[in-house]
Backbone as ProteinMPNN parsed JSONL, in Angstrom:
{"seq_chain_A": "XXXXXXXXXXXXXXXXXXXXXXXXXXXXXXXXXXXXXXXXXXXXXXXXXXXXXXXXXXXXXXXXXXXXXXXXXXXXXXXXXXXXXXXXXXXXXXXXXXXXXXXXXXXXXXXXXXXXXXXXXXXXXXXXXXXXXXXXXXXXXXXXXXXXXXXXXXXXXXXXXXXXXXXXXXXXXXXXXXXXXXXX", "coords_chain_A": {"N_chain_A": [[24.966, 84.058, 37.866], [23.136, 86.544, 39.453], [20.228, 88.52, 38.373], [21.044, 91.698, 37.453], [20.232, 94.942, 39.267], [17.75, 97.489, 38.63], [17.986, 100.827, 39.703], [17.755, 103.846, 41.949], [18.563, 106.569, 43.367], [19.233, 109.62, 45.921], [22.323, 111.638, 44.712], [24.073, 113.643, 47.213], [22.129, 115.195, 46.919], [21.13, 114.591, 43.746], [19.476, 113.362, 41.981], [20.017, 109.779, 40.883], [20.223, 107.115, 38.506], [20.845, 103.833, 38.319], [21.688, 100.465, 36.772], [22.676, 97.902, 38.493], [24.759, 95.265, 39.03], [23.612, 93.446, 42.245], [25.8, 92.469, 43.413], [27.294, 94.455, 43.676], [28.86, 97.281, 45.622], [27.966, 100.047, 47.603], [30.357, 101.563, 48.117], [31.738, 102.035, 45.33], [30.115, 101.919, 43.818], [29.842, 104.841, 44.088], [32.659, 105.905, 43.244], [33.234, 104.609, 40.71], [30.8, 104.438, 39.126], [29.514, 106.907, 39.964], [31.567, 108.364, 39.445], [32.757, 109.871, 41.63], [34.911, 110.431, 42.979], [36.144, 110.923, 45.846], [35.452, 109.419, 48.14], [36.594, 107.27, 49.8], [38.585, 104.025, 48.793], [40.039, 101.851, 51.429], [40.4, 99.542, 52.476], [38.79, 97.924, 52.927], [37.453, 96.147, 54.403], [35.924, 97.616, 56.597], [37.612, 98.3, 58.666], [39.22, 100.574, 58.786], [37.991, 102.686, 58.18], [37.636, 104.907, 55.498], [36.271, 104.984, 53.544], [34.346, 106.356, 54.346], [30.487, 107.309, 54.638], [27.784, 109.103, 54.503], [24.672, 108.225, 55.122], [21.749, 108.145, 54.534], [21.221, 110.032, 56.527], [23.447, 109.482, 58.332], [26.798, 108.537, 59.777], [28.417, 105.797, 57.039], [30.32, 103.182, 56.777], [30.79, 103.009, 53.214], [31.996, 100.344, 52.067], [31.068, 98.514, 53.027], [28.394, 98.688, 52.62], [25.647, 97.391, 50.276], [24.486, 98.532, 47.115], [22.373, 98.432, 46.333], [21.152, 97.557, 48.26], [20.404, 100.466, 49.136], [18.955, 102.251, 48.131], [16.5, 103.713, 47.246], [17.786, 105.519, 48.745], [19.037, 109.07, 50.885], [22.252, 109.719, 49.834], [25.243, 111.165, 50.766], [27.664, 112.395, 49.92], [31.912, 113.275, 50.218], [32.259, 115.02, 48.606], [29.871, 116.354, 48.55], [29.37, 117.899, 50.57], [30.447, 120.813, 50.816], [29.113, 123.89, 49.657], [29.21, 124.679, 46.776], [32.021, 127.137, 46.426], [32.327, 127.117, 48.734], [33.805, 125.296, 51.594], [32.863, 123.405, 53.21], [32.283, 123.778, 57.042], [34.12, 121.508, 58.48], [35.865, 120.819, 56.412], [37.003, 123.599, 56.23], [38.472, 123.845, 58.606], [39.578, 121.229, 58.636], [42.077, 123.269, 57.122], [42.036, 124.959, 58.522], [43.761, 124.417, 60.995], [45.494, 122.347, 60.57], [44.693, 119.649, 59.518], [45.181, 117.451, 57.892], [47.599, 115.097, 56.169], [48.675, 112.308, 54.219], [46.248, 113.042, 53.296], [44.125, 110.402, 53.154], [43.024, 109.977, 54.343], [41.529, 111.54, 55.036], [38.533, 112.441, 53.73], [36.844, 110.255, 54.942], [37.811, 110.588, 57.545], [36.036, 113.351, 57.987], [33.762, 113.183, 57.244], [32.962, 111.084, 59.441], [32.953, 113.182, 60.427], [31.292, 114.568, 61.101], [28.908, 113.714, 61.078], [29.532, 112.956, 63.844], [28.913, 115.961, 64.952], [26.293, 116.615, 64.157], [24.953, 115.426, 65.596], [25.741, 116.309, 68.12], [26.716, 119.18, 68.456], [28.382, 120.333, 70.14], [31.27, 118.378, 71.082], [33.166, 117.376, 73.402], [37.289, 116.679, 74.046], [37.475, 114.533, 74.458], [34.643, 112.729, 73.422], [35.097, 113.776, 70.656], [37.357, 112.056, 69.76], [36.15, 109.395, 70.401], [33.622, 109.613, 68.252], [35.725, 109.323, 66.51], [36.712, 107.222, 66.449], [36.556, 104.884, 64.704], [38.22, 105.344, 62.272], [40.536, 105.429, 60.6], [44.076, 107.291, 60.802], [46.65, 107.132, 59.102], [48.67, 108.776, 59.436], [48.407, 110.657, 61.116], [49.058, 111.846, 64.301], [46.618, 112.614, 65.197], [46.25, 114.455, 67.181], [45.746, 117.632, 65.623], [43.413, 116.55, 64.193], [41.669, 116.247, 65.486], [41.293, 118.909, 67.274], [40.916, 119.838, 64.869], [38.414, 119.577, 64.135], [37.42, 120.708, 67.061], [37.772, 123.692, 65.637], [36.082, 123.447, 64.285], [33.449, 123.123, 64.643], [33.343, 125.025, 66.852], [32.803, 127.403, 64.33], [31.24, 127.013, 63.632], [28.896, 127.5, 65.653], [29.263, 130.175, 65.904], [28.494, 130.215, 63.43], [29.853, 130.711, 60.979], [31.856, 131.023, 59.116], [35.064, 131.213, 57.452], [36.52, 132.144, 54.46], [38.917, 130.925, 53.207], [42.705, 131.152, 51.991], [42.608, 130.694, 48.382], [44.249, 129.388, 45.413], [44.641, 130.889, 42.117], [43.976, 128.734, 40.705], [42.916, 126.582, 41.858], [41.061, 127.568, 42.68], [39.578, 127.715, 40.109], [39.732, 124.734, 39.463], [36.795, 124.446, 41.767], [35.168, 126.266, 41.258], [34.281, 124.984, 38.322], [33.866, 122.711, 39.574], [31.56, 123.204, 40.455], [29.651, 124.591, 39.043], [29.308, 121.136, 37.545], [27.31, 120.05, 39.189], [28.732, 118.329, 40.834], [29.059, 119.496, 43.693], [27.149, 119.882, 46.839]], "CA_chain_A": [[25.507, 85.241, 39.071], [22.063, 87.112, 39.799], [20.225, 89.46, 37.782], [21.422, 93.213, 37.815], [19.206, 95.466, 39.385], [17.414, 98.84, 38.609], [18.484, 101.098, 41.305], [17.904, 104.91, 42.145], [18.373, 107.488, 45.614], [19.653, 110.802, 45.994], [23.119, 111.079, 45.517], [24.65, 114.665, 47.243], [21.305, 116.332, 46.392], [20.908, 114.96, 43.185], [19.104, 111.112, 41.882], [20.829, 108.975, 40.225], [19.67, 106.454, 38.308], [21.596, 103.244, 37.281], [21.915, 99.826, 37.079], [23.997, 96.94, 39.492], [24.855, 94.398, 40.078], [23.403, 92.518, 42.927], [26.32, 92.513, 45.2], [27.754, 96.013, 44.06], [29.758, 97.799, 47.16], [28.416, 101.424, 47.658], [31.836, 103.019, 47.58], [32.319, 101.308, 43.871], [29.01, 102.074, 43.02], [30.019, 106.369, 43.809], [33.573, 106.486, 42.923], [33.247, 103.815, 39.712], [30.07, 104.16, 38.126], [29.17, 108.048, 39.121], [33.246, 109.1, 39.017], [32.773, 110.729, 42.752], [35.325, 109.698, 43.829], [36.606, 111.377, 47.101], [35.194, 108.88, 48.763], [38.826, 106.216, 49.763], [38.781, 102.722, 48.947], [41.295, 101.634, 51.763], [40.886, 98.595, 53.698], [37.318, 96.79, 52.219], [36.59, 94.96, 56.032], [35.36, 98.94, 57.152], [38.002, 98.994, 60.216], [39.539, 102.363, 58.268], [36.786, 104.533, 57.474], [38.381, 105.793, 54.377], [35.009, 105.467, 52.309], [33.317, 107.097, 55.142], [29.925, 108.754, 53.61], [26.14, 109.561, 54.863], [23.002, 107.098, 53.56], [20.113, 108.559, 55.098], [21.852, 110.804, 57.447], [23.507, 108.483, 59.498], [27.578, 108.872, 58.563], [28.415, 104.217, 57.216], [31.064, 102.856, 56.057], [30.711, 102.548, 52.225], [32.536, 99.243, 51.82], [30.082, 97.192, 53.485], [26.402, 98.547, 52.072], [26.033, 97.192, 49.343], [24.566, 99.481, 46.088], [20.715, 98.153, 46.239], [20.653, 98.635, 49.7], [20.841, 102.972, 49.222], [18.148, 102.265, 46.572], [15.667, 104.921, 47.333], [17.842, 106.703, 49.836], [19.765, 110.006, 50.28], [23.8, 109.692, 50.084], [25.752, 112.874, 50.882], [29.752, 112.308, 50.322], [32.582, 114.557, 51.146], [31.857, 116.737, 47.115], [28.517, 117.358, 48.794], [29.006, 119.127, 52.132], [30.871, 121.964, 50.162], [27.799, 124.984, 48.865], [29.823, 125.582, 45.865], [33.026, 127.441, 46.416], [32.539, 127.599, 49.551], [34.334, 124.407, 52.532], [31.894, 123.003, 54.908], [33.242, 123.973, 58.71], [34.778, 120.306, 58.69], [36.232, 120.744, 55.473], [37.71, 124.788, 56.609], [38.665, 123.301, 60.288], [40.956, 120.426, 58.516], [42.993, 123.139, 56.244], [43.633, 125.423, 59.362], [44.484, 123.363, 61.312], [46.178, 121.185, 59.241], [44.195, 117.933, 60.969], [45.418, 115.993, 56.885], [48.877, 114.175, 55.503], [48.385, 112.746, 53.209], [44.849, 113.273, 52.982], [43.296, 109.405, 52.491], [41.943, 109.509, 55.309], [40.202, 112.736, 55.678], [37.223, 112.664, 53.436], [36.088, 109.261, 55.716], [36.939, 111.548, 58.592], [36.016, 114.752, 57.591], [32.664, 112.221, 57.042], [32.104, 111.071, 60.556], [32.679, 114.264, 61.993], [30.328, 115.872, 60.161], [28.069, 112.96, 61.835], [28.778, 113.408, 65.292], [28.834, 117.647, 65.083], [24.966, 116.569, 63.926], [24.195, 114.816, 67.28], [26.303, 116.836, 69.128], [27.472, 120.23, 68.483], [29.627, 120.835, 71.157], [31.948, 117.724, 71.647], [34.264, 118.041, 73.984], [37.802, 115.502, 73.277], [36.853, 112.539, 73.831], [33.728, 113.15, 72.415], [35.477, 113.757, 69.519], [38.171, 110.815, 69.697], [34.868, 108.428, 70.381], [33.981, 109.435, 67.718], [36.222, 108.898, 64.706], [37.187, 105.595, 66.013], [36.556, 104.086, 63.461], [38.535, 105.912, 61.176], [42.076, 105.313, 60.741], [44.851, 108.146, 60.052], [48.051, 106.793, 58.754], [50.044, 110.012, 58.806], [49.52, 111.714, 61.965], [48.628, 111.41, 66.524], [45.103, 112.918, 65.297], [45.794, 116.233, 67.509], [45.264, 118.112, 64.44], [42.504, 115.946, 63.29], [40.479, 116.754, 66.849], [41.416, 120.071, 66.855], [40.427, 120.269, 63.166], [36.796, 119.428, 64.826], [36.91, 121.282, 67.504], [37.967, 124.049, 65.127], [35.018, 123.505, 63.393], [32.196, 123.219, 66.18], [33.418, 126.271, 67.121], [32.613, 127.952, 62.631], [29.171, 126.039, 63.693], [28.052, 127.696, 66.907], [29.326, 131.691, 65.63], [27.465, 130.395, 62.093], [30.598, 131.22, 60.176], [32.981, 129.868, 58.281], [36.667, 132.13, 56.437], [36.806, 131.45, 53.388], [40.074, 129.88, 53.026], [42.306, 131.376, 50.947], [42.651, 129.733, 47.329], [45.239, 128.991, 44.775], [44.05, 130.681, 40.968], [43.683, 127.261, 39.895], [41.978, 126.106, 42.493], [38.961, 127.789, 42.133], [38.998, 127.753, 38.761], [38.419, 124.534, 40.022], [35.67, 124.304, 42.557], [34.121, 126.636, 40.612], [34.446, 124.079, 37.202], [32.803, 121.157, 40.443], [30.25, 123.592, 40.632], [28.917, 124.394, 37.742], [28.644, 120.302, 37.015], [26.75, 119.781, 40.653], [29.619, 117.775, 42.726], [29.076, 120.133, 45.444], [25.717, 119.918, 46.975]], "C_chain_A": [[24.075, 85.98, 38.55], [22.369, 88.35, 38.559], [20.755, 91.321, 38.191], [20.134, 93.919, 37.586], [18.944, 97.155, 39.036], [17.808, 100.174, 40.527], [18.088, 102.901, 41.382], [17.694, 106.0, 43.635], [18.916, 108.625, 44.993], [20.789, 110.887, 46.335], [23.732, 112.952, 45.811], [23.412, 115.302, 46.335], [20.412, 115.961, 45.321], [20.248, 113.208, 42.471], [19.957, 110.999, 40.402], [20.169, 107.519, 40.162], [20.57, 105.095, 37.791], [21.232, 101.853, 37.261], [22.849, 98.439, 37.176], [23.365, 96.248, 39.723], [24.749, 93.925, 41.909], [24.049, 93.281, 44.223], [27.652, 93.783, 44.768], [28.224, 96.848, 45.41], [29.108, 99.062, 46.483], [29.434, 102.074, 47.405], [32.549, 102.387, 45.931], [31.393, 102.103, 42.801], [29.463, 103.955, 42.446], [31.19, 105.955, 42.757], [33.251, 105.343, 41.4], [32.069, 103.967, 38.87], [29.212, 105.651, 38.545], [30.109, 108.773, 38.936], [32.956, 110.236, 40.753], [33.878, 110.017, 43.774], [36.446, 110.193, 45.337], [35.981, 110.346, 48.189], [36.59, 107.298, 48.376], [37.789, 104.858, 49.793], [39.934, 102.326, 49.911], [41.533, 99.999, 52.345], [39.671, 97.556, 52.499], [37.005, 95.772, 53.215], [36.808, 96.449, 56.518], [35.733, 98.719, 58.692], [38.602, 100.365, 59.365], [38.859, 103.374, 57.676], [37.161, 105.606, 56.543], [36.864, 105.711, 53.359], [33.749, 106.012, 53.267], [31.932, 108.022, 54.511], [28.878, 108.931, 55.156], [25.147, 109.233, 54.114], [22.016, 107.323, 55.044], [20.504, 109.133, 56.17], [22.667, 110.468, 58.455], [25.181, 108.36, 58.085], [27.542, 106.527, 58.465], [29.549, 104.263, 56.202], [30.843, 102.27, 54.357], [31.123, 101.242, 51.396], [32.016, 97.702, 52.391], [27.842, 98.083, 54.057], [26.531, 98.791, 50.379], [24.908, 98.548, 47.935], [22.846, 99.445, 46.302], [20.146, 98.323, 46.955], [20.798, 99.986, 50.348], [19.574, 102.978, 48.704], [16.649, 103.241, 47.733], [15.604, 105.478, 48.674], [18.462, 107.721, 49.658], [21.232, 109.289, 50.573], [24.223, 111.067, 50.199], [27.619, 112.16, 50.513], [30.844, 113.313, 50.581], [32.288, 115.338, 49.935], [30.711, 117.039, 47.343], [28.12, 117.837, 49.977], [30.026, 120.728, 51.244], [29.385, 122.869, 49.724], [28.58, 125.537, 47.765], [31.288, 125.446, 45.756], [33.786, 127.604, 48.603], [32.251, 126.389, 50.43], [32.972, 124.829, 53.205], [33.153, 123.314, 56.142], [33.925, 123.142, 58.657], [36.341, 120.691, 57.698], [37.407, 122.478, 55.895], [38.564, 124.039, 57.804], [39.767, 122.322, 59.665], [41.748, 121.362, 57.845], [43.49, 124.012, 57.399], [43.875, 125.497, 60.191], [45.815, 122.165, 61.088], [45.888, 119.859, 60.106], [44.411, 117.161, 59.077], [47.097, 116.246, 57.163], [48.474, 114.461, 55.151], [46.777, 113.066, 52.131], [43.743, 112.0, 52.634], [42.256, 109.174, 53.349], [40.444, 110.458, 55.84], [38.77, 112.74, 54.72], [36.241, 111.392, 54.4], [36.193, 110.266, 57.701], [35.972, 113.173, 59.038], [34.007, 114.102, 57.759], [32.169, 111.649, 58.623], [32.06, 111.765, 61.114], [31.681, 115.442, 62.165], [28.659, 115.273, 61.363], [27.69, 113.455, 63.366], [28.432, 115.304, 65.493], [27.334, 117.496, 64.988], [24.633, 116.898, 65.264], [24.649, 115.204, 68.427], [26.917, 117.801, 68.948], [28.953, 121.006, 69.074], [30.31, 120.172, 71.983], [32.662, 117.905, 72.597], [35.373, 116.44, 73.616], [37.325, 114.81, 72.767], [36.177, 112.09, 73.495], [34.089, 113.021, 70.762], [36.158, 113.041, 68.984], [37.636, 109.859, 69.105], [34.651, 109.117, 69.289], [33.756, 109.506, 66.205], [37.214, 107.513, 65.602], [36.994, 104.872, 66.092], [37.235, 104.249, 62.375], [39.938, 106.264, 61.627], [42.941, 107.055, 60.245], [46.413, 107.15, 59.857], [49.712, 107.468, 59.551], [49.814, 110.736, 60.559], [48.788, 110.794, 63.55], [47.856, 112.11, 66.229], [44.696, 114.205, 66.133], [45.96, 116.963, 66.644], [44.238, 118.429, 64.218], [41.28, 117.114, 64.162], [40.707, 117.831, 67.122], [40.505, 121.023, 65.141], [38.601, 120.109, 63.809], [36.086, 120.352, 65.906], [37.053, 122.763, 66.861], [36.27, 124.639, 64.591], [33.809, 123.661, 63.641], [32.916, 124.516, 66.249], [33.06, 127.489, 66.43], [30.984, 127.669, 63.091], [28.681, 127.208, 64.77], [28.128, 129.342, 66.586], [28.404, 131.854, 64.288], [28.335, 131.526, 61.06], [31.746, 130.714, 59.786], [33.877, 130.912, 56.188], [36.768, 131.608, 55.249], [38.322, 131.331, 53.106], [41.258, 131.264, 51.845], [42.67, 130.302, 49.103], [43.771, 130.424, 46.206], [43.982, 129.744, 43.546], [43.005, 129.842, 40.386], [42.613, 126.557, 40.672], [40.397, 126.275, 42.645], [38.395, 128.542, 41.311], [38.391, 126.397, 39.162], [37.476, 123.613, 40.329], [34.551, 124.666, 41.497], [33.359, 125.734, 39.119], [33.556, 122.715, 38.337], [31.666, 121.445, 41.151], [29.162, 123.597, 40.05], [28.801, 123.19, 36.905], [27.865, 119.52, 37.957], [27.578, 118.898, 40.974], [28.924, 117.777, 43.202], [27.836, 119.917, 45.104], [25.498, 121.372, 46.189]], "O_chain_A": [[23.864, 86.016, 37.338], [23.364, 88.864, 38.05], [20.683, 91.841, 39.305], [19.315, 93.867, 36.668], [19.855, 97.971, 39.175], [17.805, 100.124, 41.757], [18.295, 103.238, 40.216], [16.874, 106.038, 44.553], [19.084, 108.71, 43.776], [21.121, 110.591, 47.483], [23.853, 113.628, 44.789], [23.622, 115.823, 45.24], [19.269, 116.417, 45.308], [20.793, 112.121, 42.664], [20.307, 111.686, 39.442], [19.729, 106.862, 41.105], [21.085, 105.306, 36.693], [20.16, 101.769, 37.86], [23.547, 97.985, 36.27], [22.244, 96.115, 40.214], [25.697, 94.075, 42.681], [23.678, 93.97, 45.173], [28.687, 93.946, 45.414], [27.362, 96.764, 46.285], [29.345, 99.359, 45.313], [29.515, 103.02, 46.621], [33.743, 102.393, 45.631], [31.587, 102.617, 41.699], [29.483, 104.401, 41.299], [30.886, 105.689, 41.594], [32.458, 106.166, 40.943], [32.273, 103.598, 37.714], [28.274, 105.9, 37.787], [29.92, 109.836, 38.345], [33.05, 111.457, 40.624], [33.783, 109.378, 44.822], [37.481, 109.576, 45.589], [36.177, 110.754, 49.334], [37.106, 106.726, 47.416], [36.752, 104.645, 50.421], [41.019, 102.409, 49.337], [42.612, 99.449, 52.567], [39.901, 96.766, 51.583], [36.409, 94.725, 52.963], [37.961, 96.64, 56.902], [34.974, 98.804, 59.658], [37.929, 101.343, 59.695], [39.036, 104.394, 57.011], [37.057, 106.823, 56.7], [36.642, 106.555, 52.49], [32.553, 106.061, 52.983], [32.091, 109.136, 54.012], [29.159, 108.893, 56.354], [24.757, 109.61, 53.008], [21.798, 106.756, 56.115], [19.961, 108.571, 57.121], [22.636, 111.134, 59.49], [25.231, 108.243, 56.861], [26.967, 105.86, 59.326], [29.729, 104.989, 55.225], [30.728, 101.049, 54.249], [30.7, 101.051, 50.255], [32.328, 96.516, 52.283], [26.927, 98.071, 54.881], [27.041, 99.618, 49.622], [24.856, 99.664, 48.452], [22.203, 100.489, 46.41], [19.054, 98.892, 46.986], [21.122, 100.427, 51.452], [19.011, 104.046, 48.94], [16.217, 103.027, 48.866], [14.689, 105.791, 49.436], [18.765, 107.897, 48.478], [21.345, 108.412, 51.429], [23.571, 112.008, 49.746], [28.386, 111.497, 51.211], [30.507, 114.275, 51.269], [32.018, 116.51, 50.2], [30.189, 117.892, 46.626], [26.996, 118.125, 50.387], [29.645, 121.781, 51.756], [28.476, 122.09, 49.435], [28.692, 126.761, 47.695], [31.899, 124.466, 45.331], [34.782, 127.908, 49.259], [31.08, 126.013, 50.484], [32.356, 125.842, 53.538], [34.373, 123.151, 56.141], [35.033, 123.662, 58.786], [37.493, 120.796, 58.12], [38.623, 122.317, 55.786], [39.647, 123.671, 57.348], [40.906, 122.501, 60.096], [42.734, 120.686, 57.551], [44.695, 124.128, 57.626], [44.309, 126.573, 60.602], [46.707, 121.484, 61.594], [46.532, 119.273, 60.976], [43.671, 116.187, 58.946], [47.69, 117.045, 57.887], [47.898, 115.541, 55.017], [46.462, 113.21, 50.949], [42.705, 112.253, 52.023], [41.183, 108.572, 53.302], [39.358, 110.361, 56.411], [37.82, 113.2, 55.354], [35.034, 111.587, 54.546], [35.352, 110.489, 58.571], [35.517, 113.715, 60.045], [33.186, 114.749, 58.41], [30.989, 111.814, 58.933], [31.469, 111.739, 62.194], [31.413, 116.458, 62.806], [27.831, 115.905, 62.018], [26.699, 113.922, 63.929], [27.591, 115.659, 66.319], [26.792, 118.272, 65.775], [24.26, 117.906, 65.866], [24.289, 114.783, 69.526], [28.085, 117.585, 69.272], [29.901, 121.712, 68.729], [30.42, 120.504, 73.164], [32.884, 119.114, 72.654], [34.89, 115.403, 73.161], [36.914, 114.424, 71.673], [36.398, 110.955, 73.071], [33.506, 112.356, 69.906], [36.023, 112.969, 67.763], [37.943, 109.35, 68.027], [35.765, 109.539, 68.979], [32.884, 109.611, 65.342], [38.286, 107.061, 65.2], [37.037, 104.051, 67.009], [37.042, 103.476, 61.437], [40.38, 106.984, 62.523], [42.399, 107.83, 59.456], [46.985, 106.599, 60.798], [50.837, 107.123, 59.912], [50.76, 111.228, 61.173], [48.286, 109.686, 63.74], [47.954, 112.959, 67.114], [43.648, 114.849, 66.093], [47.109, 117.267, 66.962], [43.76, 119.55, 64.045], [40.555, 118.061, 63.856], [39.582, 118.051, 67.572], [39.955, 122.04, 64.72], [37.815, 121.031, 63.588], [34.911, 120.721, 65.926], [36.344, 123.483, 67.564], [35.654, 125.704, 64.563], [33.072, 124.315, 62.903], [32.909, 125.025, 65.128], [32.915, 128.533, 67.066], [29.907, 128.18, 62.782], [27.782, 127.874, 64.255], [27.13, 129.962, 66.952], [27.789, 132.863, 63.942], [27.952, 132.582, 60.557], [32.456, 129.917, 60.399], [33.623, 131.096, 54.997], [37.173, 130.451, 55.139], [38.608, 132.334, 52.452], [40.717, 132.085, 51.104], [42.969, 129.109, 49.159], [44.073, 131.616, 46.14], [42.784, 129.493, 43.678], [41.889, 129.988, 39.887], [41.607, 126.046, 40.179], [39.321, 125.68, 42.698], [37.507, 129.394, 41.311], [37.172, 126.29, 39.301], [37.192, 122.548, 39.782], [33.605, 124.031, 41.032], [32.154, 125.806, 38.877], [32.749, 121.924, 37.848], [30.985, 120.79, 41.939], [28.099, 123.005, 40.241], [28.387, 123.367, 35.759], [27.677, 118.338, 37.669], [26.972, 118.29, 41.855], [28.109, 116.891, 43.459], [27.313, 119.783, 43.997], [24.365, 121.836, 46.054]]}, "name": "protein", "num_of_chains": 1, "seq": "XXXXXXXXXXXXXXXXXXXXXXXXXXXXXXXXXXXXXXXXXXXXXXXXXXXXXXXXXXXXXXXXXXXXXXXXXXXXXXXXXXXXXXXXXXXXXXXXXXXXXXXXXXXXXXXXXXXXXXXXXXXXXXXXXXXXXXXXXXXXXXXXXXXXXXXXXXXXXXXXXXXXXXXXXXXXXXXXXXXXXXXX"}
């Protein structure tokens, strides 16, 4: 077995340092070492996209990246998109347009869509479908996912994100996560 390697990277704006086994996948580093379980393990073959995160500003499937390859880089996970208790426009869009059912693919879909909207703030339906082609959903027909991305693009164009109605428990959980630095 290869010797452990010391890595340092920024995850959701916070420097994280750890000693890792060289074969450790980034998805397992995020989930098991850092406790950021919003990034899901779906297929371990890069087919489903449930593990999509941003590495140095580009969406990647974290089941195909070694943690040591991210050394010195910047990683953003689904937990890093929200600003405290304020949802990212895509998170709001998925909520408002019912772009999820079981929710397993949702973090990866949102991260892929965020990369798409960064590169193309006003995509057509065809461009959205193409941009999300590497992410699979087994519950929806993708129609509401596309509507959610369109909704987010409109919000971003107007510079607004409506505050969703949150239950008191959800608001308390979001505030607690923000205080722990789990949001950006």
